[in-house]
C-alpha positions in Angstrom: 0.0 -2.8 -17.9 0.5 -0.3 -20.9 4.0 0.7 -21.7 6.1 3.2 -24.0 3.7 5.6 -25.8 0.5 3.7 -24.4 1.2 5.2 -21.1 -1.7 6.9 -19.2 -1.1 10.5 -19.1 -1.4 11.8 -15.4 -4.9 13.0 -14.4 -5.7 16.1 -12.5 -5.8 16.0 -8.7 -9.3 18.0 -7.5 -7.2 21.0 -6.1 -3.9 19.8 -5.8 -0.9 20.4 -7.9 1.8 17.9 -6.7 5.0 19.2 -5.9 8.4 17.3 -6.5 9.5 15.4 -3.7 13.3 13.4 -3.7 12.6 10.2 -1.8 16.0 10.3 0.0 14.7 12.8 1.9 11.9 10.4 3.9 15.2 8.7 5.3 14.3 5.1 7.0 10.7 4.0 6.2 8.1 2.2 7.4 5.4 1.4 4.6 2.0 0.0 6.0 -0.2 -1.9 3.8 -4.1 -2.8 4.1 -3.2 -6.0 2.0 -0.3 -8.2 0.6 -0.1 -6.0 -2.8 -1.0 -2.7 -1.9 2.6 -1.9 -1.0 3.7 -2.4 -4.8 0.6 -0.7 -6.2 1.1 2.3 -4.0 4.4 2.9 -3.4 6.6 0.0 -5.1 8.6 2.8 -7.0 9.1 4.7 -3.7 10.5 1.6 -2.2 12.7 0.7 -4.8 14.4 4.0 -4.9 14.9 4.0 -1.6 16.4 0.6 -1.6 18.6 1.4 -4.2 20.1 3.8 -1.8 20.5 1.6 0.7 17.5 3.4 2.8 16.2 1.1 5.6 12.6 0.3 4.6 10.1 -1.9 6.9 7.2 -3.2 5.8 3.7 -4.0 7.9 0.7 -6.2 5.9 -2.3 -5.6 8.2 -4.6 -8.2 6.8 -4.4 -11.6 5.4 -5.7 -11.6 2.0 -7.5 -14.3 2.6 -10.9 -13.4 1.4 -10.0 -12.3 -2.4 -11.5 -15.4 -3.4 -14.0 -16.5 -0.9 -15.8 -19.2 -2.9 -12.6 -21.0 -4.0 -12.5 -24.9 -3.1 -8.7 -25.3 -4.0 -7.7 -21.9 -2.3 -9.6 -22.1 0.8 -8.5 -19.2 3.6 -5.5 -21.0 5.0 -4.1 -21.3 1.9 -4.9 -18.6 0.4 -3.2 -16.7 3.2 0.0 -18.5 2.5 0.0 -17.7 -1.1 -0.6 -14.3 -0.8 1.9 -13.9 2.3 4.5 -15.2 -0.5 3.5 -13.3 -3.2 4.1 -10.1 -1.1 7.8 -11.6 0.0 8.4 -12.2 -3.9 7.4 -8.7 -4.5 9.4 -6.7 -1.9 12.6 -9.1 -3.0 12.1 -7.5 -6.1 12.0 -4.0 -5.1 14.7 -4.8 -2.6 13.4 -5.5 1.0 14.7 -8.7 2.6 12.1 -11.0 4.3 13.5 -10.0 7.6 12.3 -6.8 7.1 8.4 -7.9 6.4 6.0 -8.0 9.3 2.5 -9.9 8.9 -0.3 -9.2 11.3 -2.6 -11.1 9.8 -6.3 -9.3 10.6 -8.8 -10.9 8.8 -9.4 -9.6 5.0 -12.1 -7.2 4.8 -12.4 -6.9 8.5 -9.5 -4.9 9.9 -10.6 -3.8 13.1 -11.5 -0.1 13.6 -11.9 2.0 16.6 -15.5 0.8 18.0 -14.5 -2.5 17.4 -13.1 -5.0 20.5 -9.5 -5.7 20.0 -8.5 -2.3 18.2 -6.6 -0.9 20.8 -4.3 -3.9 21.4 -3.6 -3.5 17.7 -2.9 0.1 18.2 -0.2 -0.6 21.0 1.2 -3.5 18.4 1.7 -1.0 15.9 3.0 2.1 18.4 5.4 -0.9 19.9 6.8 -1.1 16.1 7.3 2.5 15.4 9.0 2.6 18.3 11.1 -0.3 18.0 12.1 0.5 14.5 11.9 4.8 14.8 11.2 5.8 11.2 11.6 8.9 9.9 8.7 8.4 7.9 5.4 6.3 7.2 3.8 5.6 4.3 0.1 4.7 4.8 -3.3 4.6 2.7 -5.2 7.7 2.5 -7.8 8.2 5.0 -10.4 8.0 2.6 -9.0 6.1 -0.2 -12.3 4.3 -1.4 -11.7 0.5 0.4 -13.0 0.0 4.0 -9.8 -2.2 5.0 -7.8 0.9 3.5 -9.7 3.7 5.8 -9.3 1.2 8.7 -5.1 1.2 8.4 -5.3 5.0 8.5 -7.3 5.0 11.4 -4.9 2.5 13.5 -1.6 4.3 12.1 -3.4 7.5 13.1 -4.5 5.9 16.6 -0.8 4.5 17.1 1.1 7.9 16.1 -0.8 10.1 18.5 0.7 7.8 21.0 4.2 8.4 20.0 6.9 10.9 21.4 8.3 12.8 17.9 6.0 10.9 15.7 7.5 10.4 12.3 6.6 12.3 9.4 3.3 10.9 7.4 2.9 10.5 3.7 -0.6 9.1 2.4 -0.6 6.9 -0.6 -3.7 5.8 -2.3 -4.7 2.7 -4.3 -8.4 3.2 -5.2 -9.1 6.9 -5.5 -8.5 7.0 -9.7 -11.1 4.3 -9.8 -13.7 4.7 -7.3 -13.4 7.8 -5.6 -16.5 9.9 -4.9 -15.3 13.9 -5.0 -15.4 14.2 -1.1 -13.1 11.3 -1.1 -10.1 13.3 -2.4 -8.0 16.2 -0.2 -10.3 18.8 0.1 -9.0 22.3 -0.2 -6.6 23.2 2.0 -6.6 19.7 3.8 -3.4 18.3 2.3 -0.5 18.8 0.4 0.3 16.6 -2.5 3.6 15.6 -3.4 4.5 13.5 -6.7 8.2 11.3 -6.7 9.7 10.6 -9.9 10.1 6.7 -10.4 10.7 6.4 -13.9 14.4 4.8 -13.4 12.1 2.0 -11.7 8.8 1.8 -13.1 9.9 -1.8 -14.7 10.7 -3.0 -11.3 7.9 -1.9 -9.9 5.8 -3.5 -12.9 7.4 -6.8 -11.9 6.8 -6.4 -8.0 3.0 -6.0 -9.0 3.2 -8.7 -11.6 4.6 -10.7 -8.5 1.1 -10.8 -7.0 -0.1 -13.6 -9.6 -3.3 -14.6 -7.3 -4.3 -11.0 -8.1 -3.4 -10.5 -11.3 -4.1 -13.5 -13.2 -6.7 -16.2 -13.4 -4.4 -18.6 -11.4 -7.5 -19.2 -9.0 -9.8 -20.2 -11.4 -12.8 -22.1 -9.7 -14.5 -18.2 -7.9 -15.7 -16.7 -10.8 -16.4 -13.7 -7.9 -13.0 -13.4 -6.7 -11.2 -10.2 -6.7 -9.3 -9.6 -9.8 -6.7 -6.7 -11.0 -7.1 -6.5 -14.5 -4.9 -5.1 -17.3 -7.4 -2.2 -17.3 -7.1 -1.4 -13.6 -3.3 -2.3 -13.4 -2.7 1.0 -16.3 -3.5 3.4 -13.3 -0.3 2.1 -11.7 1.8 2.5 -14.7 3.1 5.9 -14.0 6.4 7.5 -13.8 5.4 9.1 -10.6 3.7 8.1 -7.3 1.8 10.6 -5.4 1.3 11.1 -1.7 -0.9 13.4 0.2 0.4 15.4 3.2 -2.0 16.4 6.0 
């Protein structure tokens, strides 16, 4: 990642100018992450600011992350699943979230259930019951058109659960892949959403340490699968920003 004067300038968001948002107004919050690491990439700074103010944060990680290196012999799926859970717990501890505030659903990486698949309704009930038990004031969830199959599936899952929830919490959508992969139609369209930005300048260093805790994703720790996933330093510059952006529909 870059730092200091090398930090990338904020790119404009099509159709939208984000307004400042005080994270303390979010209240108790549930962060829904498609994979272990999305919580740190998409909203690590917001999590840190909430926890610094002693506001409760719970994290739901939907997929097990076990397919980031599908051809690795040294890290088969069961081992990689464990590694990625530990990385998420380590990252969240840095952000101020304890292990007992983290839930792993362990859906298959790359195959998070969608509405047309068997088992989707059971998954929705699980999430709805979690929301009913935790009673968050705000839910942070991936943007519905973030350019990754699992991210879009998680938005569908949370949307279905919130539809079934009496007095649903506020929903703010973060994104991970829009800067890098978005087509014009993936961004919020005119009149579709409002954009907010949360200042994370005071906790950016903490966010960067949390991202770095996902060692299997940001280093070549797993070196026997050249086709495996890798968050390169160039990719990580998208997250070296003093603000985090959310969309609200």
